[in-house]
C-alpha positions in Angstrom: 119.5 100.6 101.3 116.9 102.3 103.5 115.6 105.8 103.7 113.7 107.0 106.8 114.1 107.9 110.4 112.0 107.8 113.6 113.3 111.2 115.0 116.0 112.4 112.6 115.9 115.4 110.3 112.4 116.2 108.8 113.5 115.3 105.2 114.0 111.7 106.4 110.7 111.4 108.2 107.7 110.3 106.2 104.0 111.0 106.8 102.4 108.8 104.2 104.6 107.3 101.4 102.4 106.4 98.4 105.2 105.5 96.0 108.9 105.6 95.2 110.7 105.4 91.8 114.4 104.7 91.0 115.9 106.8 88.2 118.5 105.6 85.8 121.4 107.2 87.7 120.3 105.4 90.9 118.6 108.4 92.6 115.3 107.6 94.3 112.3 110.0 94.3 109.7 109.4 97.0 106.1 110.7 96.9 104.9 111.5 100.4 101.2 112.0 100.2 101.0 113.2 103.8 103.4 116.1 103.1 102.1 116.7 99.6 105.6 116.6 98.2 108.2 114.8 96.1 111.6 114.2 97.7 114.8 113.1 96.0 117.6 111.0 97.5 120.9 110.0 95.9 121.9 106.3 95.4 123.3 106.2 98.9 120.1 107.6 100.5 121.2 111.2 101.0 118.5 113.9 100.7 118.9 116.1 97.6 115.7 118.2 97.0 112.0 118.5 97.6 109.2 119.7 95.3 105.5 120.3 95.7 103.2 121.5 98.5 99.5 121.5 99.3 97.5 123.6 96.8 96.0 123.7 93.3 98.7 125.6 91.4 101.5 124.1 89.2 103.6 121.6 91.1 101.0 121.5 94.0 98.7 118.8 95.2 95.4 118.4 96.9 95.9 114.6 96.9 99.2 113.0 95.9 98.2 109.5 95.1 100.7 108.1 92.6 104.2 108.6 91.3 105.6 107.0 88.2 108.6 107.4 85.9 108.7 108.0 82.1 111.6 107.4 79.7 114.2 110.0 80.3 113.4 110.0 84.0 110.5 112.5 83.8 108.2 112.1 86.8 104.4 111.5 86.6 102.2 112.3 89.6 98.4 111.7 89.8 96.1 113.8 91.9 92.7 112.1 92.4 91.2 115.2 94.2 91.9 117.6 91.3 91.5 114.8 88.7 94.7 115.8 87.0 98.2 114.5 86.1 101.4 116.5 86.4 104.6 115.8 84.6 107.9 116.9 86.3 111.5 117.1 85.1 113.9 114.6 86.7 114.9 117.4 89.0 111.3 118.1 90.2 110.3 121.1 88.1 106.7 121.0 86.8 106.5 120.8 83.0 102.8 120.3 82.2 99.4 119.6 83.8 96.9 117.3 82.1 93.3 116.9 83.1 92.0 113.4 83.2 89.6 113.6 80.3 88.4 110.6 78.2 85.9 111.8 75.5 84.4 108.4 74.8 83.4 108.2 78.5 81.8 111.6 78.6 78.3 110.3 78.0 78.6 107.4 80.4 76.7 108.2 83.6 78.8 108.0 86.7 82.1 107.1 85.0 85.0 108.6 86.9 88.7 108.0 87.3 89.6 106.2 90.5 93.2 105.0 90.8 96.4 105.0 88.8 97.8 101.6 87.8 101.2 102.5 86.3 103.1 104.3 83.6 104.0 102.4 80.4 105.1 103.6 77.0 104.4 107.3 77.7 100.9 106.5 79.0 99.4 106.6 82.5 97.1 103.6 83.0 94.1 104.6 85.1 91.2 102.6 86.6 87.8 104.2 86.1 84.7 103.2 88.0 81.7 103.0 85.6 78.4 103.0 87.4 76.6 103.0 84.1 73.0 104.0 83.4 70.3 102.1 85.2 72.5 100.8 88.0 72.8 97.1 88.8 70.5 94.3 90.0 70.1 93.7 93.7 72.0 90.9 95.5 75.6 89.7 95.2 76.8 91.3 91.9 80.0 92.4 90.1 79.3 96.2 90.2 80.4 98.8 89.4 82.2 98.0 86.2 85.8 98.9 86.0 87.2 100.5 82.8 90.9 100.7 82.2 92.0 103.8 80.4 95.4 104.9 78.9 96.1 108.6 79.2 98.7 109.9 76.7 101.2 112.0 78.8 102.1 114.2 75.8 98.7 115.5 74.8 96.3 114.2 77.4 94.3 112.1 75.0 92.6 109.2 76.7 92.0 105.7 75.2 89.6 103.2 76.7 91.4 99.9 76.7 89.0 97.4 78.2 86.0 97.1 80.6 85.8 94.3 83.2 83.4 93.3 86.0 84.2 95.1 89.3 84.5 93.5 92.7 81.8 91.4 94.1 79.6 93.3 96.5 76.1 93.2 98.1 74.0 95.8 96.3 70.5 96.8 97.4 68.2 99.4 96.0 65.8 100.8 98.7 64.7 103.5 96.2 64.9 103.9 92.5 67.7 106.5 92.6 69.5 105.3 95.8 71.5 102.2 96.5 73.5 100.5 99.3 76.9 99.0 98.4 78.4 96.8 101.1 81.3 94.4 101.4 81.1 90.7 100.4 83.7 88.9 102.4 86.1 86.8 100.3 84.6 88.4 97.1 86.5 88.3 93.9 87.5 91.2 91.7 90.0 92.5 89.1 93.6 93.6 89.7 96.2 95.1 87.4 99.9 95.7 86.8 101.7 97.7 84.1 105.3 98.0 83.0 107.6 97.1 80.1 105.1 97.6 77.3 102.3 95.5 78.8 99.3 95.7 81.0 98.5 92.6 83.1 94.9 91.9 84.1 93.6 89.3 86.5 90.4 88.3 88.1 91.1 86.9 91.5 88.6 84.0 91.0 91.0 82.0 88.8 94.7 81.6 88.2 94.8 83.4 84.8 96.6 86.6 83.6 95.6 88.4 80.5 98.4 90.4 78.9 97.0 93.3 76.8 98.5 96.2 74.8 98.6 99.6 76.6 98.0 101.2 73.2 94.7 99.6 72.2 93.8 96.9 74.7 94.4 94.0 72.3 95.3 90.6 73.7 99.0 89.9 73.7 99.1 86.7 75.7 97.6 84.6 78.4 99.2 82.8 81.4 97.2 80.4 83.5 97.4 77.4 85.9 94.8 74.9 87.0 94.3 75.9 90.7 91.1 75.1 92.5 89.8 77.6 95.0 89.8 76.6 98.7 86.7 76.5 100.8 86.1 79.6 103.0 85.7 77.8 106.3 84.7 79.3 109.6 88.3 78.8 110.8 89.6 80.9 107.8 87.0 83.6 108.5 88.1 83.8 112.2 91.7 84.1 111.1 90.6 87.0 108.8 88.8 88.6 111.7 91.9 88.4 113.9 94.0 90.0 111.2 91.5 92.8 110.7 91.4 93.5 114.4 95.2 93.6 114.5 95.4 96.0 111.6 92.7 98.3 113.1 94.0 98.4 116.7 97.5 97.0 116.7 97.6 95.1 119.9 93.8 94.2 120.5 94.5 94.1 124.2 95.1 97.9 124.1 91.8 98.7 122.4 88.5 99.2 124.2 86.7 95.8 124.2 83.5 97.4 123.0 85.2 98.7 119.8 86.8 95.3 119.1 83.4 93.6 119.6 81.7 96.1 117.3 84.2 95.6 114.6 83.8 91.8 114.8 80.1 92.0 114.8 80.1 94.2 111.7 82.2 91.8 109.7 80.3 88.7 111.0 77.0 90.2 109.7 78.4 90.6 106.2 77.6 88.0 103.6 80.5 85.7 102.7 81.6 83.8 99.6 81.7 80.0 99.9 85.2 79.8 98.4 88.3 82.0 98.7 89.8 83.9 95.9 92.7 82.2 94.1 94.9 85.2 93.5 95.6 88.5 95.4 97.6 90.6 93.0 99.8 90.9 89.9 102.9 93.0 89.3 104.9 93.5 86.1 108.6 94.1 86.5 111.0 96.1 84.2 111.7 93.0 82.1 108.1 92.2 81.5 108.0 89.2 83.9 104.8 88.6 86.0 105.0 88.5 89.8 101.8 86.9 91.0 100.6 86.7 94.6 98.3 83.9 95.6 95.4 84.9 97.9 96.0 85.2 101.6 93.9 86.8 104.4 94.6 89.9 106.4 97.1 89.4 109.2 98.7 86.3 107.6 102.2 86.3 106.2 102.2 87.0 102.5 103.1 83.9 100.4 106.1 84.1 98.0 105.6 85.7 94.6 105.1 83.3 91.8 107.2 84.6 88.9 106.7 84.0 85.2 109.0 85.1 82.3 107.5 87.4 79.7 106.8 84.4 77.4 104.9 82.7 80.3 107.7 80.3 81.3 107.5 79.5 85.0 110.7 80.8 86.8 110.0 80.1 90.4 109.0 81.7 93.8 110.5 84.7 95.5 109.8 85.5 99.1 109.7 89.3 99.9 111.2 90.6 103.1 108.8 90.6 106.1 107.0 94.0 106.5 107.4 95.1 102.9 104.1 96.4 101.6 102.9 94.7 98.4 100.9 97.7 97.1 97.7 96.4 95.5 95.7 98.5 93.1 92.4 97.5 94.7 93.5 99.0 98.0 95.5 102.1 98.8 99.2 102.8 98.1 102.1 102.3 98.7 103.0 101.0 95.3 105.8 98.4 94.8 108.4 98.7 92.1 110.3 95.7 90.7 113.2 96.6 88.4 115.6 94.4 86.5 117.9 94.1 89.5 116.0 95.6 92.4 112.8 95.7 94.4 111.8 99.1 95.8 109.0 99.6 98.3 107.9 100.7 101.7 108.7 98.8 104.9 106.9 99.6 108.2 108.4 98.9 111.6 106.6 98.0 114.8 106.0 101.7 115.6 104.2 102.2 112.2 107.1 104.3 111.0 107.6 104.1 107.2 111.0 103.5 105.5 111.7 103.4 101.8 113.8 100.3 101.2 115.8 99.1 98.1 116.6 95.4 97.9 119.0 93.8 95.5 117.4 91.3 93.1 119.6 88.5 91.8 118.2 86.9 88.7 
């Protein structure tokens, strides 16, 4: 089933879909960040209602960045601009607003909420960036630290679950209180997924997944394979560059040559890792199974998901339909939902028009 239109009624045209969730009766609620609103569609894709607008009052958004679903079909929206979470009824009525406050992080210099990971067991899992006191050494470093926090959606109480090294980057300190933070091509970093009572944590440098409790961060399990990283050859880098140019300009032949050359020069000047990351992302489905994506470069066709049962048993590979956005936490939305019998995500056509698509999943 697909929801969306190139030139149909306004309620079927999307500006910037960040997420969609499926409720227990089959209805689908879409968060359109470009329109600052939630939209509901029935199981057949027919529009039902909309809620929200731009603003700072109840039910309004300055930045609609995430949508999740709680037990009972209550909806959870995260606004990174206002640093707050809003809970809505299944019909889109605002119930309560919770500021993103974590008392144990209050004394940590530079610690701030960044992205939402998912909703699990009545908690919103958030990624904080923790710059820390004293900064980081110069060179290729894992900085800033990333702290994973669980926000109780009943009372707003925050619990710090774990802290992990951030993404690899080139950090320079030209002055004591000023730094430069630039890209490190093929650098590694953490990624997350949350659902079904578990939080999955990976570092892309190795094929290993930590399963931790969303209540206190304790280790519940570990899934890993012995996979050696591939060399980051010049050919691979050129393939990455081609993909970046295509993503930036569409058909490079339609872009001004000087802009294409400038983009290529900028990336060529960046430092590069000698080896490629092993993994790209991890998702947790409604049954607790892990959906792992091996690394691939921009512009390449995504490889199949590698799926593990909740107990770590290898189940097989699943290829996603072409054009379906995978929704990584490290990058921007849209988020991908994997249920017990469906995959729900955003599909983009050759005109860059977004559609919300629901695919049947046969186990």
